[in-house]
C-alpha positions in Angstrom: -0.4 -24.1 0.7 -0.5 -26.0 -2.6 0.3 -24.5 -6.0 -2.8 -24.7 -8.1 -3.2 -24.2 -11.9 -5.0 -21.2 -13.2 -7.9 -23.3 -14.7 -8.3 -25.2 -11.5 -8.3 -22.1 -9.3 -11.0 -20.6 -11.6 -13.0 -23.8 -11.2 -12.7 -23.7 -7.5 -13.4 -20.0 -7.4 -16.6 -20.6 -9.3 -17.7 -23.3 -6.9 -17.0 -20.8 -4.0 -18.9 -18.1 -5.7 -21.9 -20.4 -6.2 -21.7 -21.6 -2.6 -21.9 -18.0 -1.4 -24.9 -17.2 -3.5 -26.6 -20.3 -2.2 -26.0 -19.4 1.4 -23.6 -22.4 1.9 -21.0 -20.0 3.1 -21.8 -17.1 5.4 -18.7 -15.0 4.8 -18.7 -12.4 2.1 -15.9 -11.6 -0.3 -17.2 -8.3 -1.6 -18.5 -7.3 -4.9 -17.5 -4.6 -7.4 -17.1 -3.9 -11.1 -13.9 -4.8 -12.8 -12.1 -1.9 -14.5 -10.2 -2.1 -17.7 -6.5 -2.2 -17.1 -4.8 1.0 -18.0 -1.5 0.3 -16.2 1.5 -1.9 -16.7 2.6 -3.4 -13.3 5.8 -5.0 -12.5 7.3 -6.6 -9.3 6.2 -9.2 -6.9 3.6 -9.1 -4.1 5.7 -10.5 -1.1 3.6 -11.6 1.8 5.2 -12.9 5.2 3.0 -14.7 7.8 3.2 -16.7 11.0 1.6 -20.2 11.4 -0.2 -21.0 14.6 2.9 -23.1 15.6 5.1 -20.1 15.4 6.8 -20.8 12.1 7.5 -17.9 9.6 6.1 -18.2 6.1 6.8 -16.4 2.9 4.7 -16.2 -0.3 5.3 -14.6 -3.6 2.3 -13.6 -5.9 2.4 -12.2 -9.4 0.3 -9.0 -9.1 -1.0 -8.9 -12.5 -2.8 -12.3 -12.5 -3.0 -13.3 -8.8 -0.9 -16.4 -9.3 1.1 -17.6 -6.4 4.6 -18.6 -7.5 6.0 -19.9 -4.4 5.6 -20.4 -0.7 8.3 -21.2 1.8 8.1 -22.2 5.4 10.8 -21.1 7.8 11.9 -21.4 11.4 9.9 -21.0 14.6 10.1 -17.3 15.8 10.5 -18.6 19.5 7.8 -16.4 20.9 4.0 -15.9 20.5 3.5 -13.1 18.0 0.7 -10.5 18.3 1.2 -8.0 15.4 3.7 -7.8 12.5 4.8 -5.2 9.9 7.2 -5.8 7.0 9.7 -3.0 6.6 11.3 -4.3 3.6 11.9 -7.6 1.6 14.3 -9.0 4.4 13.2 -7.1 7.6 10.1 -7.7 9.7 9.0 -6.2 13.0 6.9 -8.5 15.2 5.5 -7.9 18.7 5.0 -10.5 21.4 2.3 -11.2 24.1 4.7 -9.6 26.7 4.9 -6.3 24.8 8.3 -6.8 23.4 9.4 -5.8 19.8 11.4 -8.2 17.7 13.3 -7.6 14.5 13.4 -10.6 12.1 16.2 -10.6 9.6 15.4 -12.7 6.5 18.5 -14.2 5.0 16.7 -15.7 1.9 13.2 -16.5 0.8 14.0 -18.1 -2.5 14.5 -21.8 -2.5 14.2 -21.9 1.3 13.1 -19.4 4.0 16.0 -18.8 6.3 16.5 -16.0 8.8 20.0 -14.6 9.9 18.7 -13.2 13.3 15.7 -12.9 15.5 16.5 -10.0 17.7 14.6 -8.4 20.6 15.1 -4.7 20.1 12.6 -3.3 22.7 11.7 -5.2 25.9 8.3 -3.8 26.8 5.6 -1.4 25.8 4.7 -2.6 22.3 1.1 -3.6 23.0 -0.4 -2.8 19.6 -3.0 -5.2 18.3 -2.1 -4.3 14.7 1.0 -2.9 12.9 1.7 -1.7 9.3 4.7 0.1 7.6 4.1 2.4 4.7 7.4 2.0 3.0 8.3 5.7 3.4 9.5 5.9 7.0 6.3 5.6 8.9 5.2 2.7 11.2 1.6 2.7 12.1 -0.1 0.8 15.1 -3.4 0.6 16.8 -4.3 -0.1 20.3 -7.2 -2.3 21.6 -9.1 1.0 22.4 -8.9 2.2 19.0 -6.0 4.7 19.2 -3.9 5.1 15.9 -0.2 5.9 16.5 2.5 6.8 14.1 6.3 6.3 14.5 9.2 7.4 12.4 11.6 4.6 11.3 15.0 6.0 10.6 16.9 2.8 9.7 16.2 -0.1 7.3 17.2 -2.4 10.2 16.3 -0.5 13.4 18.2 -1.5 16.5 15.8 -0.1 19.0 13.8 2.9 20.1 16.6 5.1 18.9 15.5 4.2 15.4 11.8 3.9 15.9 10.7 7.2 17.5 8.8 10.5 17.2 5.6 8.7 18.6 2.5 10.7 17.5 -1.1 10.1 18.4 -3.0 10.5 15.1 -6.6 9.9 16.5 -9.0 7.7 18.3 -12.0 5.6 17.0 -9.8 3.4 14.9 -11.5 0.0 16.2 -10.6 -2.0 13.1 -10.6 -5.6 12.1 -7.7 -5.3 9.6 -5.1 -2.7 8.9 -2.5 -2.3 6.2 -0.7 0.4 4.3 -1.3 1.2 0.6 1.4 4.0 0.2 2.9 6.9 1.9 0.8 7.8 4.9 -2.0 5.9 3.4 -3.9 3.1 5.2 -6.6 0.6 4.3 -8.8 -1.1 6.8 -11.8 -3.2 7.4 -14.3 -3.2 10.2 -16.2 -6.0 11.8 -19.3 -4.9 10.0 -17.5 -5.3 6.7 -16.7 -1.8 5.7 -13.7 -1.1 3.6 -12.0 2.2 4.6 -9.0 4.2 3.5 -7.2 6.8 5.5 -4.8 9.6 4.4 -2.6 10.8 7.3 -1.1 14.3 6.9 0.8 15.8 9.9 -1.4 15.1 12.9 -4.6 14.9 11.0 -6.3 12.3 9.0 -9.0 12.0 6.3 -11.2 8.9 5.8 -12.7 7.4 2.5 -15.5 5.0 2.7 -14.6 2.7 -0.1 -17.3 0.0 0.5 -20.2 -0.1 3.0 -20.3 -3.8 3.3 -18.9 -7.1 1.8 -15.6 -7.3 3.5 -16.6 -8.9 6.8 -15.4 -12.4 5.8 -11.7 -11.3 5.7 -9.6 -11.6 8.9 -6.4 -10.5 7.1 -6.2 -7.8 4.4 -2.8 -6.7 3.2 -1.3 -4.5 0.4 1.9 -4.8 -1.6 1.6 -1.3 -3.0 0.2 0.2 -6.3 -3.4 -0.6 -5.4 -3.1 -4.4 -5.0 -5.1 -5.8 -2.1 -5.2 -9.4 -0.8 -7.8 -10.6 1.6 -7.8 -14.0 3.5 -11.0 -15.7 4.6 -10.3 -17.5 7.9 -13.2 -20.0 7.5 -11.9 -21.4 4.3 -8.3 -20.3 4.1 -9.0 -18.8 0.7 -7.1 -15.8 -0.5 -8.6 -13.3 -2.9 -6.9 -10.4 -4.9 -8.1 -6.9 -5.9 -6.8 -4.0 -7.9 -7.7 -0.4 -6.9 -7.1 1.8 -9.9 -6.6 4.9 -7.8 -5.7 4.5 -4.1 -5.9 8.2 -3.5 -9.5 9.1 -4.6 -11.2 7.8 -1.4 -13.6 5.9 -3.6 -14.1 2.2 -4.1 -16.0 2.1 -7.4 -12.8 1.7 -9.4 -11.6 -1.5 -7.5 -11.4 -4.6 -9.8 -12.6 -7.8 -8.2 -11.3 -11.2 -9.2 -13.7 -13.5 -7.1 -13.8 -16.2 -9.8 -10.0 -16.4 -9.8 -8.6 -16.4 -6.2 -4.9 -16.7 -5.4 -5.9 -19.9 -3.7 -9.2 -21.5 -2.6 -7.7 -22.8 0.6 -4.5 -23.3 2.5 -3.8 -19.9 4.0 -3.7 -20.8 7.6 -1.4 -18.2 9.0 -2.4 -16.3 12.2 -0.8 -13.1 10.9 0.0 -11.8 7.5 2.0 -8.8 6.4 3.0 -7.6 3.0 6.3 -6.0 2.0 5.4 -2.3 1.0 6.1 -0.8 -2.3 7.2 -4.0 -4.1 4.9 -3.4 -7.1 5.2 -0.6 -9.5 2.6 0.5 -12.0 3.0 2.9 -15.0 0.6 4.2 -17.5 1.6 3.9 -21.2 1.7 7.1 -23.0 0.7 5.9 -26.5 -2.4 8.1 -26.4 -0.5 11.1 -25.1 2.1 13.2 -27.0 4.5 14.0 -24.2 5.8 17.1 -26.0 2.4 18.5 -26.4 2.1 20.8 -23.3 -1.7 21.2 -23.7 -2.3 17.5 -23.7 0.2 17.1 -20.7 -1.7 19.8 -18.8 -5.1 18.2 -19.5 -3.8 14.9 -18.1 -2.4 16.8 -15.2 -5.7 18.4 -14.3 -7.5 15.0 -14.6 -5.0 13.3 -12.3 -5.1 16.2 -9.8 -8.9 15.9 -9.6 -8.6 12.1 -9.0 -5.8 12.7 -6.4 -8.3 14.3 -4.0 -11.9 15.2 -4.7 -11.3 18.4 -2.6 -8.7 19.4 -5.2 -11.1 19.4 -8.0 -11.5 23.1 -8.1 -10.4 25.9 -10.5 -8.6 27.5 -7.7 -6.5 24.4 -6.9 -5.8 23.8 -10.7 -4.6 27.5 -11.1 -2.2 26.9 -8.2 -0.9 23.7 -9.7 -0.6 25.1 -13.2 1.2 28.2 -11.9 3.6 26.0 -9.8 4.7 23.8 -12.5 4.8 26.4 -15.2 7.4 28.1 -13.0 9.2 24.9 -12.1 9.4 23.3 -15.6 6.9 24.7 -18.1 5.3 21.3 -17.8 8.2 19.7 -19.8 9.0 16.1 -19.0 12.7 16.6 -19.8 13.2 19.9 -17.9 16.6 19.9 -16.2 17.7 22.4 -13.5 21.2 23.7 -14.5 22.3 24.2 -10.9 21.0 21.1 -9.3 19.8 17.5 -10.0 16.1 18.6 -10.2 14.4 17.0 -13.1 11.1 16.6 -14.8 7.6 18.4 -14.6 7.6 18.6 -10.6 11.4 19.2 -10.6 12.1 16.3 -8.3 15.6 16.7 -6.7 17.1 14.4 -7.6 15.0 13.0 -10.5 15.5 9.5 -9.4 13.1 10.0 -6.5 10.3 9.6 -9.0 11.3 6.0 -9.6 8.9 5.2 -6.7 6.1 6.1 -9.1 7.4 4.1 -12.0 10.5 2.9 -13.8 9.7 5.2 -16.7 10.1 8.3 -14.6 12.7 9.8 -17.1 10.3 10.0 -20.1 6.7 9.5 -18.9 5.0 12.8 -18.0 2.1 10.8 -16.4 4.5 9.1 -14.0 6.2 12.4 -13.2 2.8 14.0 -12.5 1.6 11.2 -10.3 4.9 11.4 -8.2 4.5 15.3 -8.0 0.9 15.1 -6.8 1.8 12.7 -4.1 4.7 14.9 -3.1 2.4 17.9 -2.8 -0.2 15.9 -1.0 2.2 14.5 1.6 4.2 17.7 2.1 1.7 20.5 1.7 -1.8 19.0 1.6 -3.0 21.0 -1.4 -1.5 22.5 -4.5 -2.4 26.0 -3.4 -0.5 25.5 -0.1 2.6 24.4 -2.2 2.1 27.5 -4.6 2.0 29.8 -1.6 5.1 28.3 -0.2 6.8 28.7 -3.7 5.7 32.3 -3.8 7.1 33.0 -0.3 10.3 31.0 -0.4 11.1 30.5 -4.2 10.8 26.7 -3.9 8.4 24.1 -2.7 
């Protein structure tokens, strides 16, 4: 892949857009309304891949503008890969045609792409056609018959089945063209017909959101680096496009910003597999328009964020539960500290540093704290009222 200037990429992107409208290209790249940026995002979208000759690749993309800053090509994996999932910036899981599971340890991906080990950690049984890791301990895979499976990963560098276990069958009907993770127990997928879908897995159940009914059929690879950044590769042209979903948890696609006139690259992405490192991008919302010490304003923002977290939560009953819960925990004060523990902030995260996953400004930004707290409730309890009931019965949540 060749590094291309922003102006050149825009010119090429415009030509591609024109070609699509004239019917010269039959693959679609989707359409949507760009949303005004409300967040400040930091980090790098790190995407690993495998070329058709078996060599590993690494690409770094600046999330805010879609600029590719470097691409490195590494060694041959030594086997034919089928599916891959990136656990962290230097650990990748890859399955083979024989059903073996390999762990690839990346030594460096800066000036060169070098690996320190390619280790077979499971001999057989890994016959998934797709894999993805959510960055929070859960590995997801699909089978050719459409079964979605979940595994718990207990080590940053798993040595085998002792570190990848608790296999759970989530459901059937997951016959998908692409699969990636967007956050904790959150999945993004496309279908052959071009639908863009989101899934929220909670325990053994799941909930689907239909983000787009069509327009995504041209992508044979879609990956996410976290914080709502999606990247889609068109096999026919080798082009890579980038998108920003303002809210990954609302189950809606009307807030996805499209950048079709400014692709990451107009060609050159020829990998047979792609996988993004999860959680490498963090977005925060500035608080210039919110007085963090004004509890009325903070609560109003909290109710708005709660409604956006899940449309089923947008009720007076759920708000009363959340309001009661955080009144008890912190009085909705961003600097609330528990005198007997390391719990901190509006949701009383223990320790407070856990909220860093929602933003680097977790110590002072009530919006960052609220977002983390809503995700915590969503993943652990499912609803604010379930969390409140647990607090009523046990004194904590």
